[in-house]
N, C-alpha and C positions, 0 to 999 in steps of 0.2 A: 504494500500500500504506500503510495507516494505521500510525502509530507505536504500539508497545505502551503500554498504560496502567498495568497492574498488574505491578509488578516485585517479585520476591523476591530478596533478596541473602543467600544462604547464606554465613555467615562475615562478616556485616555488623557484627559487634562488634569485628572486628579492624581493623588500620590500613588496609589496602588496601580491604577491603570497606566500611569506614566512609566512606572518601572516595568510593567508587563510589555508595553510598547517598545521601550528601549532594549529590553532583553531579546524580544522577537526580532527587532531590527538588527541587533548585533549578530544574530544567528542567520541572517540573510533573507528573512521574510520581507515581503512587501507589506508594510504596515500603514494603515490609514487610521488617524485619530478621529473618533466620533464624539461630538459634544455640543453643548449649547453655546459655549464661548470658545474662541480659538485659544491656542496655547500661547502663553507669554512667559518669558523669563527662562526658558529651557531651550537653548539653541538647537540641540539635536532634535527635540520634539517639534520645534517650530519649523524645521525643514521637512517634516513628514507631511504627506497630504492630509487635509482636514475635511471632514464631512460634517457640516453643520446640521444639527437636528436635536430634537427633544423626544426621547422614547416615550414619555408620558403623553405626548400629543400625537403619537402614531407616525412620527416622521420616518422611522425606519421600517418600511414595509417590504414585502417580498421583492418588488422591483428594485428598490434601493439596495437590498442585501444580495441580489442575485450575482453580483460580480465578485463576491468574497467567498473564499473557500471555508473560512472559519470566522466566527464572531465571538469575541471575548466580551462579556458583560461585566464591567467593574464600576458601573455608575452607582451613585448613592450619596446621601448627605454625609458630610463630615464636619469637623469642628469649624471650618471656615464658613459654615452656613447656619450658625446658631441664630435663631430668630431674635430680633430686637426685644428687649425686656424679658429675656429668658436666660437663666444661668446655664453655664456649660454643664453643670451637674444634672440639671433637669433635662437638658437636651439629650 
């Protein structure tokens, strides 16, 4: 079985997704970052293709995903998204 070549990392702008994307890229995979906002501040990630979208809005449908061999889902809220007037412990 051949290894997948085209990988979409949904949530690739986050900490975990960013590391997954970097590791896959270092192993020779064609990696695309998927997220609501583009990558900023990490030069290697900034150089990768970016697919703007919000999975909660249905932006990643069958047609959009058809060009990828593998999709890695690493999206989710983290400490950078603590709502206003909410303590980090509550979040």
